N, C-alpha and C positions, 0 to 999 in steps of 0.2 A: 527475519526482521518484519515481514509483513503478516497482516491478519489482525491488526488492532483496530481497523476502521470499521466498526460493526454498528448494526442497529440497536437501539434500546427497545427491544421487542414489546415489553409492556405498555410503552407509551404509543405504539402505533395501532391505528385502526386495522381491522383484519383485512380489509381491501387493500390498504397500504402495503401490509405485509405480503400479501399474495402478489402484488405488483413487484415488490422488491425480490421475491423469490423468482418471479418469471425472468427478471434480468440475470440473477445469479445462475439459474438453470440455462438460460440462452448463452451466457458466456461459456458455460461448461460445454455445451453442445457445439459452440463455435470452435473452441479449443480443439476438441476431438476432430471436427471436420477439417480444419486447416492444417493441423499438425500431428494428429494421431492420438492413440490412447494415452502416451506418456505425458502429453501436455495437459491432460485433465487432471493429473495429479498436482499441477501448478495452480489450480483455481484458488482464488483468495478474494476476501471481502473488499479489500482495498481497490482491486480493479473493477469490482462490481460498483463500488462508489463512482469511480471515474466514468463508467458506462452510464449511470444514471445522471451524472452531471453533464456530460457532453450531450446526452439526449435532450436533457432540459434546455440546454443552451442552444443547440442547433436544430433540434426537432427533425431528425432525419426520417426518411420513409422507413417503416417498420413492418415486419411481418411476424405475426403471432401464430405459433403452431401449438398443439397439445401432443404430448408423447409420453411414453413410460421410459424409465432408464433402470440400469442396474440397481443404484441405491434406492429407487423409489419405483418398484415394479408393480405395486398393487393398483396404482390409480394413474391415470393420465394427468399431466400437469402442464400449464401454459409455459412456453419458451419464446423469447423475443429475440429477433434477428434483424440486424441493420449494418450499415457501414461503421457505425460507432463500435458495435460488437466486434466486428473484424479488427478494428484498430486496437481495441482493448485486449483482444486475444494475442495480437502481435507484441504488444507492449508486455504482456504477462511473461511470454516466452523469452523475449529479450532480456528482461530483468532477471529471470530464473537462470538464463545462460551465463550472464556475466557474474552473477552471484556464485554459481557453481564453478566457474573457471577461477575466480578469486579465491574460493575455498581450497582448490587444488594448489594454486601458486603460493598462497600464504601459509597454509596449514597441512598441505599434502593430504587432504581428505579424499580418499578413493571415491566416495560417493560423489564428490563434486567432479572428479574427472569423468566418471561414468555418465552423470547427467549432462555435462557440457558436451561430451562426445555424441550423445543421442540427440542432442538439440542442435548441433552445429549445422546440419544441412538445411534446417528450417531458418535458423538465424541469418545465414547468408543472404536469404531472400528478403528477410525483414530489414537487414541493414540497408539493402539496395532501395527498398521502399521508403525508408525513413532515416536517411544518413544524418540529419541533425539530431534526432533523438539518440541514435546509436553513438555518435561521436560525444554528445554531452554526458551520456551514461559512462562511457569509458573514462572521460576526463575527471569526472566527479569521483568514480571509484578510485582512481589513481590518487587523487586528493585525500580521500579518506583513508586509504591504505598507508599514505605517507605520515598522516597524523597518528595513526595507531602505532606505526613502527617508531615513530618518534616519541611516543608515550605523552602526546599532548593532553594537558588537563584543560584545555580551552573548549568550552561547551559549544560555542558558536562555530569553531573551526571544524570539529568532528560532526556535529549535527547539520551544519550548514552544507557540508558536501552532499549528504543525503537529500537535504532540501532542494539543492540546485538540480540533481538529476530527476527528482520526481517533479520538479517545477516544470522541466522541459518536456517530460512525457505528457503532463497535463495539457500541453499546447498541441492540439491536434492540427489547428490551422493557424497559420500566421496572419491574423487579422485584427480588428479593433479590440477583440477580447482577449488577445494573447497575453497582454501584460497583467490583467487580473487573474487569469488562469495560471500564469507563472507564480503569482504570489500565493494563490490558494494551494498549489502543490508544494511550493517552497516551505511554507510554514507547517503544512500537513506532514511534509517529509521530516522536518526538524521534530515535530512532536512524535512520529513513529520511532525515529532514532533514539530519543531520549527515553521513551517509554519501554522500548526494547532493552536499553541499558538498565533500566530500573528493574525490569523483570528478570534480568540475567545476573543480578548482583551477586548472589550466593554461589551460582555455578561459576561464574568468571573468577570470583576470588578464590574458589577452591582449586580451579584449574590454572590460576595465574594468568589468565587471559586479560587482554586489554579491555578496559571498560572506563569510559571518561568519568563516570560518577564515583568510581572507586578512588579517583584521583581528586575528588571533591568532598573530602571527609567533613570539612566544616559545613558544606552545603547540606549533607545528609543529617547532620546532628541538629540543624535548626528545623523544628517542627513546621511543616507547611511550606518550607522553602522551595522544594522542587515542585510541588503543587502550583505555587505561585508562577513559576517559570513556564510550566506546561499551560496554565490558564492564559497567560499573556500570549503565548505562542498561538493557542487556538482562537483567542479573541481577534488577533490579526488575520488568521485564516478565515474566520467567519465573516470579518468585515469586508474582505476582498470578494468572498462569495456573494454577500448581499448586494454588491454593486453589479452583479451580472443579471441580465434580464431573464432569469430562470422562473418559469411558472410550472410547466409540467414536472411532476415528481418533487416539487419544492418541500412539501411537509416531510417526505422521507429523507431528503438530503439535509434539511434542518434537524431532523431527529438525530441523524448520524453526527453532524458537527457540533450540535449543542448537548447532546446526552450520550450518544453511542460511543463516542470515543473515549468516554469516561468509564465505560463498563469494565474493561480489562484493568484500568489503573485501579478502580475500587476493589476489584477482586484480588488484585495483588497485594493491596494495603490490608485487606481483610484477612488473607492468608498469613501475612507477616504478623499481624496483630495476634492472631490465634496461635502461631508458633511461639511468639515471645511470652505468652502467658505461662 
């Protein structure tokens, strides 16, 4: 489901992209340090966005190191480390574990059981550190599972469950900014869920899997209807972001929220258009 919250690279300055990569690489290294090699496979752009956002909001003390890694052995590159990176690494593992467990419980995917088993020792510690986030995630995933099993055609019911758990994860600290952070996460989560459903339309139709958009035939037949829903969702997300006192990294975050999130949507549309010719 994750991996849609990316940068629009052509619109970033070289220095900004290098900064973005330093957070991405820092999160990768933090995952390995805290939870081992298997956790590095869970690295995603969505949690990199959260790391940048929380850093811009709270401006924690950071350490930047240069290092080589297996994917990039030729040249050393900068990696950023901080409390925020630790938190985002923990949330990455928690999300992956709960998704893997649901894959096993709902679809009996062996890969889900295997991943959940490997992550379980780490997840117990994360749950102890962040009981609020862990409880909210399980609650929302149960709501999502119930909507899927009932075959709900309600976009808000299905996407809202995803929005609620991402909104809770976006709240690192219960302070004056918690409300806005929940709103940013909520609408971004809804956007991710709907875009993932749009991406998986053909595959889900072929396998007879639940997909809320397959139950919205009239919506799909109206040109631009889904794009209007997604645009409204992201405008609400961006409005909440603009109310946050974020200066550091703001151009990168704005690039993601106003342009980057549309990269995959436009690619999916272009692929479908080419296929239909």
